[in-house]
N, C-alpha and C positions, 0 to 999 in steps of 0.2 A: 211386201204386201202382206205375207204371211204373218210378220212380226206385229204389224198394226192391228190385224185379226185376234191376234192372242192377247195383246194389252186390253183391247176392248172387251174382249170375252172376261178376263180376269176381273177387270172394274166393275162388270154388273155383276158378276157371281158375289163379289164383295159387298156391293151395295145392297143386295137381295138379303145376304146373310145378316148384315146389321140391322136391317129391317124387321127381319124375322125375329132377332132376339129381343129388339125394342118392343114389338108386339107382345112377346111372352112375357117379359117383365112387367108390362102395364097390367097383363090378365092377371099375373100372380100378385101384385099390388092390389089390385082391386078386389081379389079373392081374400087375402090376409085382412084387408079393413073391413070387410063383411064379417069376418070371423073376430074381429075385436082387436086386432094387432095393427099399428100405425107405423111400424118400422120396416121399410122394405128390406129384402136381402141383398139389393144390388141398388146402385143409383147410376143416372147417367148425367155426366157433367160435362159440358162444353161439347155436347154431340157424341161423347164417346163413354161407352159404357164402364162404369168403375165398380168393383164389387169392394165391400167393406173389408179393412184389415181386420185380422182375427186379433181378439184382445186375449194375451197370455197373462196366465197368474202363477207367481212364482211357487215353489213349495212350501218356503218359509211362510207366506202370507195364509196358505192354506193350513199349515199346522197351527199357526196363531189364532186362526178363527176356529178350528176345532177345540182348541185349548182354552179359548174363552167361554165357549158354550158347556163345557164339562164342569161337574162341580170341583170345588176346591180339593186340592189333595190332602192327605192325612197330616202332612209336616207344616201345612199352613195354618191348621188350627189352633186356637190358643192353647198353651199348655196347662194342664191342671195344677193348680197350687198346691205344693207338697207340704204335708202335716208335718210339722216341727216335731223332732224327738223330746222326750221328757227332759232330758239334760239340758235343753235349750231353752224350755218354757220359763226357767228361773231368771233368765236375763232378758229382764223387762224392755231395756233399752241398751242395745250394744255399745253405745256411745256414752253412757253415764260412767261417772268416775268410778262407781262401786263394781260395775260390771268389768271395767278396764282392770281394776285392783284384782279381780276373780280371775280374768285371763292371764294376767302376768304371772301369778303365782301357780296356774294349774299345773305346769310341766314340773316345776319342783315337789309339788304335793304328789304327782303321779310317781316320781322317781323315788321319794322316800317310803312312800306307802308300801312297797314290795321289797324292801331293803330290811335287814335285820336289826334292831337296836342294839346297842347305841350306834348311829352313822358316824364313821371318822370325820371329824371336822374339818380337814382339808377339802374333802370331796363336798361337804355339805356348803361351805364357804364358796366354793368355786361356782356351785349351782345357784346358790342364790345371789351373789354378787352380780352374776349374769343377767339374772331376773331384774334387779332393781337399777341395772346399768341403762334402762330403757328412758326415753325421754319424758316419760309421764311422772319421773321422779326428778327432784332438784337437790343436787348433792350441797350441804352445807356442814359447817364445824362449829359447835357449840360447847365450850368447856373442854376442847380436845378430844371430843367424840364426834365422829363423823355421823351425820343424820341426813336420812334420804326423806325430803319432805315432799308432800303430796298436796300442795294449796288447792287443787282443784277439787277435793274432796268435800269442801263445805264453803260457806259463804259468811263472811264476818258479821254481816247484818242480820242474819238469821235469828228469829226468837226463839228461846228455848225455855220450856217449863222447868224451874230449879225449885228445889226446898229449901228454905231458909231455917237450919237448924238453930238459930239464936231467937228467931221470932216465932217459929214453929207454924209456918205458913208457907204458901207456894207462891212465887213470883216470877215475872217473865223478865229475862234478860237477853242480851245478845250473845253470839258466840265471842266477841271482843270484849265485852265485860266479863265473860266467864274465864278468857284467858289471862286478862289482867289480875285476877285474883288467883291465878295459878291451876284452874279447872280445864280439861281439854274441852275443844269444842264438839258439835254434833254435825255429822254428815247431812247432805241434802236430804237423803230417803228417810231419815228419822225426823224431819223437822215436821211438827204437826200443824193443823190449822190452829189459828189463834181462837181463845175462848177469853172472853173477860173473867176476871177474877171473881167478881161477884155472881158470875153463872156457873162457876167451876165447883162441882160437887165433887166429893172423894172418890167415887167411882170412876168419873171422868178423869180425874187427875191421874189415878192409878193407870188407866188406858192410856194417856199419853205418855206417861213414864215409861211403861212398857215399850212403847213405840219408839222412844228415843234411845233407849238402852243398847239395841243391837248395833247402833251406828255411833257411839262414842268414838273419838279419834285414840286410838292408843298407840303407844311407842313399844314397837316389837323388837327385841334382841335378834337379830338375823341369825347370828351363829349360836344363840343360847349360852353366851358366855360374857362374864364382865369384860368391857374394855380395856385393854393393857396399852399403856404409851407406847408408840412405836421410837425407837432410837433414831431412826433415820429422819422423819418427819416431823415427830413430836403429835402424832394424831393415834388414835385408838384405830386398830387393826380388826376390831369388833364391831362394824356399826349398827346403827338403829334404824329403824323405818316407820314411818307413819302408816298406820293401818285402821280399818274400821274394826270394832269388836268381832263383828261376826266375821269379818274376813281374817282376823287374826285367830279365832278360834276354828275356822274352817266351817262354821254353820252352816253356810249356803255353798259349800264347796265338798260334801261328803264323798267319798269313794266306796264302790262294791268290789270286793275281792273274791277270788274264788282259786281254788287249786286244780291245775290242769292234769292231764293224764301223767305227765313226767314228775309230779310232785311239787311244781314250781308255783310260786304266787303270780296270779294273773288279774288285771284289772278288767272287771266287766263293765262297770260304768263309772263315771267320774263327773265332778262338778255338779252334784245335785244337792236340792235344798233335804230338809229333814223329811219332809212329807213324800217328796220324789224317791228318795233312799229306801223308806219303810215300803213303798207302794212296789218297787222293782225289786227287792231283794227276795232271793229264793232260798228255800230252807238250807242248801249246802253253799250258800253264799254268806259272808258278813261285812257289815258296815264300819269303815274306818273314818275316825274324825280326829282334826288336829294333827296332821301329818306335818305340819311346819315346826312343830316343836320335835324334832328328831332324835333328842337324846333318851327319851322314853322315861324309864322310871330311875334314871341316873339322877343322883344329887343335884340341885339347882346350883349353877356356879355364879349367881347372881347375887349380890347383897341387896335386897329388897328394900331396906329401909334408907340405905345410901342413895337408891335409885329413885325412889319415890321424892326425895328433897329435890334430887337432879331433874327430875320430871316438872316439878312445880315450878323451878327457877326456869326452867326450858318455857313453858308456856306463857309466863310471865314476861320473857324476853320477845316471844314472836309475837305477844299483844303490842309491846311498846315499838316494835319494829313496825307493826301495821300502822299505829299513830304517826310515827315519823314519816312513813311513805304517805299517808293522808295529807300530812302538813306540808311536805313537799309537793305534791300534787295542786294542793290548795295555792300554794305561793305561785307554781308554774303558771295556773290557771289565771290568777290576778296579774301576772307579767304579761300573759298574752292578751288579756282583756284590755291592758293599759296601752300596748303596742298598736292593737286596732284602733283605740280611741285616737292616738297620736296620729296614725295614718289617715282616719276619717276627719281630722283637724285639719291637716296638712292639705288634703283634696278639697276642703270646703274653701280654704284661703285661697288657693289658686284658682278656683272658680270666681271667687270675688274678684281677684285681680283682672280676670278677663272680662 
């Protein structure tokens, strides 16, 4: 009997408690609705009061949200463009052949500039051969002399203004025509804009010739010595190299030297043009030009008249070689065209059969 009374009493108390909570929830929801919020703090599902689950936000999400609202950090801002030094301004295009030539001989020039003249030939030969062994040069042999060629310096079809001494007038001719008569070609940077001969006055002709002159292709004796035939391979052990006139005389690669506290020579600046060197040189410094001619005031070991005749034959040979290359290319193109025509004819006959 007592057990039944206790169970009945527990049931009544639980019912009253649920009803009271339900009334309280309805009251809070009605208050919140009047305040502008339509989201109840709890809900009654299937007659049972359920409180909403708490939404947890991870710390990573919070940090990411804070970072998104902050201004960009300093290292994410675009970096300012660095101003190039004067020694680099002279290189208008780092990929141009003249700039490559300047870069290749930069190290030998710097080494020779601080040494006392005359520089020993073995050291100079080793340093210079290392420079010209780059893929920029093509090694060839002409009349038992090793020649390091640089075909990328010029274009055979470029027009050059030339003075005809016989007719005493100017004329336009290609680099190929110049080579075939034994004259050197002109590099890319020396090629002027074309001007018709009837519009060419003496002042304009003089200006064009001055533009071409620094970029004539010259043949430099790498070791400043006449080549001697080697008994082993029959080739000269003192090679020659194609260079522009301005690169040969280091007109676009001047150095500025100074004396340090210990009394030794030190390079302050290198690879400068004439204007850059004059602007940078201080009173206690001096400018060095033509450091590739490392023998200084030593008497020349080159037979110039003999070499001039050899140089003329060399350029004529290069011009004839270019003509042979063009003839071979023309023949190959003709064969390829004929082959394509045959293939087209065969394909057309097969289509007709079907």
